[in-house]
C-alpha positions in Angstrom: 0.0 0.0 0.0 1.3 3.4 -0.9 2.4 5.7 1.9 0.3 8.8 2.1 2.1 12.2 2.5 0.1 15.4 3.0 1.7 18.8 2.4 0.1 22.1 3.5 1.3 25.6 4.4 1.8 29.1 3.0 1.6 29.3 -0.7 2.9 32.0 -3.1 3.8 32.5 -6.7 7.5 33.0 -7.6 7.7 35.8 -10.1 11.0 35.6 -11.9 12.3 38.4 -14.1 14.7 37.1 -16.7 16.8 39.8 -18.6 16.7 39.7 -22.4 19.6 41.5 -24.1 19.0 44.3 -26.5 18.8 43.3 -30.2 20.7 46.3 -31.5 19.7 49.4 -33.5 17.0 49.3 -36.1 18.3 50.7 -39.3 15.0 50.9 -41.1 13.0 52.1 -38.1 10.5 49.3 -38.3 11.4 47.7 -34.9 9.7 49.2 -31.8 12.1 50.8 -29.3 11.2 48.5 -26.4 12.5 45.6 -28.5 15.8 47.3 -29.1 16.7 48.3 -25.5 16.4 44.9 -23.9 13.7 43.8 -21.5 12.8 41.8 -18.4 10.5 38.9 -19.2 8.5 37.6 -16.2 7.8 34.0 -15.5 5.4 32.6 -12.9 6.3 29.4 -11.0 4.7 27.5 -8.1 6.2 28.7 -4.8 6.0 28.1 -1.1 4.0 24.9 -0.1 3.1 24.4 -3.8 6.8 24.0 -4.7 7.4 21.9 -1.6 4.6 19.5 -2.6 6.2 19.1 -6.1 9.6 18.4 -4.5 8.2 15.8 -2.0 6.5 14.0 -4.9 9.8 13.9 -6.8 11.8 12.8 -3.8 9.2 10.0 -2.9 7.6 9.1 -6.3 6.2 5.8 -4.9 4.1 7.6 -2.3 0.7 9.1 -2.7 0.9 12.9 -2.3 -1.9 15.2 -1.3 -0.9 18.8 -1.6 -2.5 22.3 -1.4 -5.1 23.1 -4.0 -6.1 26.5 -5.3 -9.4 27.2 -7.0 -9.7 29.4 -10.0 -11.1 32.8 -9.3 -14.6 33.4 -10.7 -13.3 36.1 -13.1 -11.0 33.6 -14.7 -13.4 30.6 -15.0 -14.9 29.5 -18.3 -18.0 28.3 -16.5 -19.7 28.5 -13.1 -18.2 25.2 -11.8 -15.2 25.5 -9.5 -12.0 24.2 -11.1 -8.5 23.8 -9.9 -6.2 26.7 -10.7 -3.7 25.8 -13.4 -0.2 27.3 -13.7 -1.0 29.0 -17.1 -3.3 31.3 -15.2 -0.7 32.4 -12.6 0.3 35.5 -14.6 -3.3 36.8 -14.4 -3.5 36.6 -10.6 -3.1 39.9 -8.7 -1.2 40.4 -5.5 -4.6 40.9 -3.8 -5.3 37.2 -4.6 -2.0 35.5 -3.8 1.4 36.6 -2.4 4.1 37.1 -5.0 7.7 36.4 -4.3 9.7 38.6 -6.7 13.1 37.4 -8.0 15.5 38.7 -10.6 17.4 36.0 -12.5 20.9 36.3 -14.0 23.1 34.3 -16.3 26.1 32.7 -14.5 28.9 30.3 -15.2 27.7 26.7 -14.7 30.7 26.0 -12.5 33.4 24.9 -14.8 35.5 28.1 -15.4 37.3 26.4 -18.2 34.2 26.6 -20.4 33.1 30.2 -20.5 30.2 29.4 -22.8 28.6 27.0 -20.4 26.0 29.2 -18.7 23.2 28.6 -16.2 20.3 30.7 -15.1 20.2 31.3 -11.3 18.8 34.0 -8.9 20.7 37.2 -9.1 18.7 39.1 -6.5 15.7 38.5 -4.2 13.4 41.5 -4.2 11.0 40.6 -1.4 7.4 39.8 -1.3 4.3 41.6 -2.5 0.7 41.0 -1.3 -2.6 42.8 -0.8 -2.3 46.4 0.5 -4.7 45.5 3.3 -6.3 42.3 4.6 -5.6 38.8 3.6 -5.0 37.3 0.1 -8.3 36.2 -1.4 -7.2 32.7 -2.5 -7.0 30.2 0.4 -5.4 26.9 -0.4 -7.4 23.8 0.5 -6.0 20.4 1.6 -8.4 17.5 1.9 -7.0 15.1 4.5 -7.5 11.4 3.9 -8.8 9.0 6.5 -5.2 7.9 7.1 -2.0 9.8 6.5 1.6 8.6 7.2 3.4 11.9 7.2 2.2 15.5 7.4 4.5 18.2 6.2 3.8 21.8 7.2 5.4 24.7 5.4 5.2 27.5 8.0 6.9 30.6 6.4 5.5 33.0 9.0 2.6 34.3 7.0 -1.1 33.5 7.1 -1.0 29.8 7.6 0.3 29.7 11.2 -2.4 32.0 12.4 -5.3 30.6 10.4 -6.4 27.5 12.2 -9.1 26.8 9.5 -6.2 25.8 7.2 -4.7 23.2 9.4 -7.1 22.2 12.2 -8.7 19.4 10.2 -5.3 18.0 9.3 -4.6 17.2 13.0 -7.8 15.5 13.8 -6.3 12.1 12.8 -2.6 13.0 13.1 0.0 10.8 11.4 2.9 9.1 13.0 5.3 11.9 11.9 4.7 15.6 11.5 7.5 17.7 9.8 7.3 21.3 10.7 9.4 23.5 8.4 9.6 26.6 10.6 10.7 30.1 9.6 11.2 33.3 11.5 9.8 34.8 13.6 10.6 32.0 15.9 8.4 31.3 19.0 9.3 33.6 21.9 10.3 32.2 25.2 8.2 34.6 27.2 5.0 33.0 25.8 6.3 29.5 25.3 3.7 26.8 25.5 0.6 28.9 25.2 0.6 32.6 24.3 2.8 32.6 21.2 1.4 34.5 18.1 2.0 31.2 16.2 -1.2 29.3 17.0 0.0 26.4 14.9 3.2 26.1 17.1 1.0 26.2 20.2 -1.1 23.3 19.0 1.9 21.2 18.0 3.7 21.8 21.3 0.6 21.0 23.3 -0.7 17.9 21.6 1.8 16.6 19.0 5.3 17.3 20.3 6.3 13.6 20.5 5.5 13.1 16.8 6.9 16.4 15.4 10.3 17.1 13.8 11.0 20.8 13.6 13.3 22.2 10.9 14.9 25.7 11.2 17.9 27.4 9.7 20.8 28.6 11.7 20.5 32.1 10.0 17.0 32.4 11.6 18.5 31.5 15.0 21.2 34.2 14.5 18.6 36.7 13.4 16.7 36.0 16.6 19.8 36.7 18.7 21.7 33.4 18.8 25.4 33.9 19.3 27.0 31.2 17.0 30.1 31.7 14.9 30.3 30.6 11.4 33.2 29.6 9.0 35.7 29.0 11.8 35.3 25.3 12.7 32.5 22.8 12.9 33.3 22.2 16.6 32.9 25.8 17.5 29.7 26.4 15.5 28.1 23.2 16.9 29.0 23.9 20.5 28.0 27.6 20.4 24.7 26.7 18.8 24.1 24.1 21.6 24.9 26.7 24.2 22.1 28.9 22.8 19.7 26.0 23.1 20.7 24.8 26.6 21.8 28.0 28.2 19.6 30.8 26.7 16.0 31.3 27.9 15.1 32.8 24.5 15.4 29.5 22.7 13.8 27.3 25.4 10.8 26.6 23.1 13.1 25.1 20.5 15.2 23.2 23.1 12.0 21.5 24.3 11.4 20.0 20.8 11.5 16.3 20.8 13.5 16.4 17.5 14.9 19.6 16.1 17.1 20.0 13.0 19.1 23.2 12.5 20.4 23.7 8.9 23.8 25.3 8.5 23.4 26.4 4.9 24.2 23.7 2.4 27.1 22.2 4.4 25.8 20.8 7.6 23.1 20.5 10.2 22.7 19.9 13.9 20.2 17.4 15.1 18.9 18.0 18.6 16.9 15.5 20.7 15.1 16.3 23.9 14.1 12.9 25.3 10.9 12.5 27.3 12.9 11.6 30.4 15.3 14.5 30.2 15.2 17.7 32.2 14.6 21.0 30.6 17.7 22.1 28.7 19.2 18.6 28.6 19.3 16.3 25.6 21.5 14.9 22.9 23.0 16.4 19.8 24.6 15.1 16.6 26.5 17.2 14.0 26.1 16.2 10.3 28.8 18.0 8.4 30.9 18.2 5.3 34.5 17.3 6.5 36.0 19.0 3.5 34.3 22.3 4.0 32.6 24.7 6.4 29.3 26.6 6.6 28.6 28.6 3.4 31.7 27.2 1.6 29.8 25.3 -1.1 27.5 28.2 -2.0 30.4 30.7 -2.1 32.1 28.6 -4.8 29.2 28.8 -7.2 28.1 32.0 -9.0 24.5 33.1 -8.3 22.0 31.9 -5.8 18.8 30.0 -5.6 15.6 29.9 -3.5 14.0 26.7 -2.2 16.9 25.2 -0.3 14.7 24.5 2.7 12.0 22.9 0.6 14.6 20.6 -1.1 16.0 19.6 2.3 12.5 19.0 3.7 11.4 16.9 0.7 14.4 14.6 1.1 13.9 14.3 4.8 10.3 13.4 4.2 11.2 10.8 1.7 13.7 9.2 4.0 11.2 9.0 6.9 8.2 7.8 4.9 8.7 4.2 6.1 9.7 5.1 9.7 6.3 5.1 11.2 7.2 7.1 14.3 10.4 8.5 15.8 11.4 7.3 19.3 10.7 9.5 22.3 14.0 8.4 23.8 17.1 7.6 21.7 20.8 7.1 22.5 21.7 7.4 18.8 20.3 9.4 16.0 17.7 7.2 14.1 19.0 5.9 10.8 16.1 7.3 8.8 16.6 10.8 10.2 20.3 10.7 9.6 19.9 9.6 6.0 17.2 12.2 5.4 19.5 15.0 6.7 22.4 13.9 4.5 20.2 13.6 1.5 18.5 16.9 2.2 21.8 18.7 2.2 22.8 17.0 -1.0 19.5 17.9 -2.7 19.9 21.5 -1.7 23.3 21.6 -3.2 22.0 20.0 -6.4 19.4 22.8 -6.5 22.0 25.5 -6.5 24.3 23.7 -8.9 21.6 23.0 -11.5 19.8 26.3 -11.0 16.9 27.1 -13.3 18.6 25.3 -16.1 21.3 25.9 -18.7 21.1 28.7 -21.2 20.7 27.9 -24.9 21.9 30.8 -27.0 19.4 29.9 -29.7 16.4 30.0 -27.4 15.0 32.5 -24.9 15.6 31.5 -21.3 12.6 30.0 -19.5 13.3 29.2 -15.9 12.0 26.2 -14.1 12.9 24.5 -10.8 15.0 21.4 -11.5 12.7 19.2 -9.5 13.4 16.0 -11.4 17.2 16.4 -11.2 17.9 17.5 -7.6 16.9 14.2 -6.1 19.1 12.0 -8.3 22.1 10.1 -6.9 20.8 10.5 -3.4 23.1 7.7 -2.3 26.1 9.9 -2.9 25.1 11.9 0.1 26.1 9.1 2.5 29.9 9.6 1.7 29.7 13.4 1.3 28.8 14.1 5.0 30.0 12.8 8.3 28.2 12.5 11.6 29.5 12.9 15.1 27.8 13.1 18.6 28.4 16.5 20.1 29.0 16.8 23.9 26.8 19.4 25.6 28.5 22.5 27.2 29.4 21.7 30.8 28.6 25.2 32.0 25.4 26.7 30.6 26.3 30.2 32.0 29.4 30.6 29.9 28.7 32.3 26.6 31.7 30.7 24.8 31.5 27.0 25.8 33.7 25.6 23.0 36.1 23.8 25.3 38.8 21.6 23.9 36.4 19.1 22.2 37.5 18.1 18.7 36.0 15.8 16.1 39.5 14.4 15.5 39.9 13.3 19.1 36.4 11.8 19.1 37.0 9.7 16.0 40.7 9.0 16.5 41.6 9.0 20.2 45.3 9.3 21.0 47.5 6.2 20.7 48.4 3.8 18.0 45.4 4.6 15.7 46.2 8.3 15.7 50.0 7.6 15.2 49.3 5.4 12.2 47.0 8.0 10.6 49.7 10.7 11.0 52.4 8.4 9.7 50.2 7.4 6.6 49.5 11.1 5.9 53.1 12.1 6.1 54.5 9.1 4.1 51.8 8.6 1.5 51.0 12.3 0.9 47.3 11.6 1.1 44.8 11.2 3.9 44.2 7.6 5.1 40.7 6.3 5.3 40.6 6.9 9.1 40.8 10.6 8.5 38.0 10.6 5.9 35.3 12.0 8.3 37.7 14.4 10.2 37.2 18.1 9.2 40.2 19.5 7.2 41.2 23.0 6.6 42.6 23.5 3.1 44.2 26.8 2.1 46.1 26.4 -1.1 49.0 24.0 -0.5 48.4 24.2 3.3 46.3 21.4 4.8 45.6 20.9 8.5 43.4 18.7 10.7 44.2 20.7 13.9 41.1 22.6 15.1 43.1 25.5 16.6 45.0 26.0 13.3 41.8 25.7 11.3 40.0 28.3 13.3 43.1 30.7 13.2 43.6 30.4 9.5 39.9 30.8 8.8 39.7 33.8 11.0 42.5 35.4 9.0 40.7 34.3 5.8 37.5 35.9 6.9 39.2 39.2 7.8 41.0 39.3 4.5 37.8 38.8 2.5 36.0 41.5 4.4 38.9 43.9 4.0 39.3 43.3 0.3 35.5 43.6 -0.3 35.4 47.0 1.4 35.3 49.9 -1.0 37.2 52.3 1.1 40.2 51.0 3.0 42.3 53.9 4.4 44.8 51.8 6.2 46.4 48.4 5.8 45.1 45.2 7.3 47.7 44.1 9.8 48.5 40.7 11.3 51.2 39.6 13.7 52.4 36.0 13.6 54.8 34.4 16.0 57.0 31.3 16.0 60.6 30.1 15.6 62.3 30.3 12.2 61.1 27.5 9.9 57.8 27.0 11.6 55.8 28.0 8.5 54.6 31.4 9.6 55.0 33.1 6.3 53.9 30.1 4.3 50.6 29.7 6.1 49.6 33.4 5.7 50.7 33.4 2.1 48.6 30.3 1.3 45.6 31.9 3.0 46.1 35.1 1.1 46.4 33.4 -2.3 43.2 31.4 -1.6 41.3 34.5 -0.7 42.5 36.7 -3.6 42.2 34.0 -6.2 41.6 35.5 -9.7 39.7 38.5 -8.5 42.8 40.3 -7.1 46.4 40.4 -8.3 48.6 39.6 -5.3 52.1 41.1 -5.0 54.3 39.6 -2.3 57.0 41.8 -0.7 59.4 40.7 2.0 61.5 43.0 4.2 63.8 41.6 6.8 64.0 44.4 9.4 67.0 42.8 11.1 69.0 43.6 8.0 67.9 47.3 7.9 70.6 49.7 9.1 68.1 52.4 10.3 64.6 53.8 10.1 65.5 55.7 6.9 65.4 52.4 5.0 61.7 52.0 5.7 60.7 54.8 3.3 62.0 53.0 0.1 60.2 49.8 1.3 56.9 51.7 1.7 57.4 53.2 -1.7 57.6 49.7 -3.2 54.3 48.9 -1.4 52.7 52.1 -2.7 53.9 51.4 -6.3 52.2 48.0 -6.2 48.9 49.6 -5.1 49.1 52.2 -7.8 49.5 49.4 -10.4 46.3 47.7 -9.2 47.9 45.0 -7.2 47.2 43.9 -3.6 50.6 44.0 -1.7 51.1 41.1 0.8 53.9 42.6 2.8 56.0 40.6 5.3 58.0 42.5 7.9 60.3 39.7 9.1 62.0 40.1 12.5 59.9 43.1 13.4 60.6 42.3 17.0 64.4 42.5 16.6 66.5 44.9 18.7 68.8 47.7 17.5 71.5 49.2 19.7 70.2 47.3 22.7 66.7 48.8 22.3 64.1 46.1 22.4 61.2 46.4 19.8 63.1 49.2 18.1 61.0 49.1 14.9 57.6 49.2 16.5 57.4 53.0 17.0 58.3 53.5 13.3 55.6 51.1 12.1 52.7 52.4 14.2 51.8 55.4 11.9 51.7 53.2 8.7 49.6 50.7 10.6 47.2 53.1 12.2 47.0 56.0 9.7 47.8 54.2 6.5 50.6 56.6 5.5 54.3 57.2 6.0 56.4 60.3 6.3 59.4 61.0 4.1 61.4 64.3 4.4 58.3 66.1 5.7 56.0 64.8 3.0 53.1 62.4 3.9 52.5 59.6 1.4 49.3 57.4 1.6 49.9 53.7 1.3 46.5 52.4 0.1 44.9 49.0 0.4 47.6 46.5 1.5 48.0 43.5 3.9 50.8 43.8 6.4 52.2 40.7 8.1 54.5 41.2 11.0 56.5 38.0 11.6 58.2 37.7 15.0 61.4 35.7 15.2 62.6 36.5 18.8 59.4 36.7 20.8 57.0 33.7 20.7 53.7 35.3 21.5 51.9 38.7 21.8 52.0 38.7 25.6 55.8 38.9 25.5 55.6 42.1 23.5 53.2 43.6 26.0 55.4 42.6 28.9 58.4 44.0 27.1 56.7 47.4 26.5 55.7 47.6 30.1 59.3 47.0 31.2 60.5 49.8 28.9 57.8 52.2 30.2 58.9 51.4 33.8 62.5 51.9 32.9 61.8 55.4 31.4 59.6 56.3 34.3 62.4 55.4 36.8 64.9 57.5 34.9 62.8 60.6 34.4 60.6 60.6 37.5 57.3 60.3 35.6 55.8 59.5 32.2 53.2 61.8 30.9 
């Protein structure tokens, strides 16, 4: 017997504007001007719960799907009998009848930079929503629940559906074994948890259906609601900080009370939270599903353009994986296999959605966008090897806002001893990662690869700062880093590899190295800064290494520091009374004598005390 899946929720029409290039000038004047200047052609696609229903059917074709149905407005009917609304009539619906989601499409590289003619249509800009000026949309979707349903999927985008009980009350009279609640902001507030929330659908699910409900939210919605969770540093830090918000923050108590909660980290990972029936408030279990070869937002940043519908693709795959489950356990020591498979396949499907986009562009035909519903759920089995899963320990102290601790995925999968030694030996001798490191997060920056969590976070922090600095339009002073370590420890190599990865083809990097221990005096700094300035004027991004910046001259410790402060802080240097601006540059100060920043601070304090003792006071 076919499994019955019911989909309901907020519906909309995705209005997609596709640019059409201008044809050129009309020599005989017979062509209308609007055809010559280019245009934006609009296309109308099923959005919201309509799109989700289409995706669920594609992900679980063997199931019987019942989705939301819209009736044709009377003005558009050919007769008096009510008929289902067909997509060809979407362009004739006004915003007073149904909400419009407005998007602007663009033509982007498919992904292979070697073939510049291979283009794909994706979203260039989301322009927001448009609905009736006042009141509610006139068209209300109808979902006729069967006598028996196996899974109920609710697409709650924060619009009318969550507040209008007439749209979902009948669906919960004979509830299925599993309810999947795709929840968007605004999230339920803690002050009114369990009763007074403005989301009446949430209140009903919490009160009567918590044990059967899986809630799906995005990490971005949590951050928008005030969650303090880092991104793009390490999976360990992101997971533990997200957990602290659930277990230690009152604001997210409603989500922490969910029996099963899935938090999506873009297209790259997810956190599965389980609050067992027997657990106290704020206690539970968590598993991180992650891409060991990447970090949050890394996959999307490597592909030109964007897409919408990631959450729907994820939810559809999760629904398909759970259709034979029946009911999720109220108490579990490990993540259920169906839920784990669904999360992995959901991430994989969302990635496929971005990669395929609205379809490739044929130069001989006008672009007609469509969601690649039939393609994004192919090769679902590949998701198993693309993502790892690890149990995440809960923060030991809920009152600490940065409970990252020293937990690492590497230590969890490869505890110290012979197993870890063999893995390190195989990596060093064979020049490739052994199988035992396959699910361990790796940080890759050009030729630099590291499995150490501390190094990964440090290098990614530098990478993030460089990206923000280079993206800024106006940068009046250089971006400055100080790195410490003995000679040969790879200080310059690491920063250089990060810089080359960040700049890529978008910026032309110019590496300059000045060893201050070989300079005879401060007057030699001006020619060095002129070389930096020349590179800026030629459109390059100087990556400047000041080696041995902590060296002594004439017995004076940190001699060069006072001469470097103005270029660092003001972005300019003085030569013979003339001030020269430096421009956008990256300065790296490599210490060879001192091993860490605190030694510089201690040294400066000793110098200040010495001068104060000689001169009575320091003003």
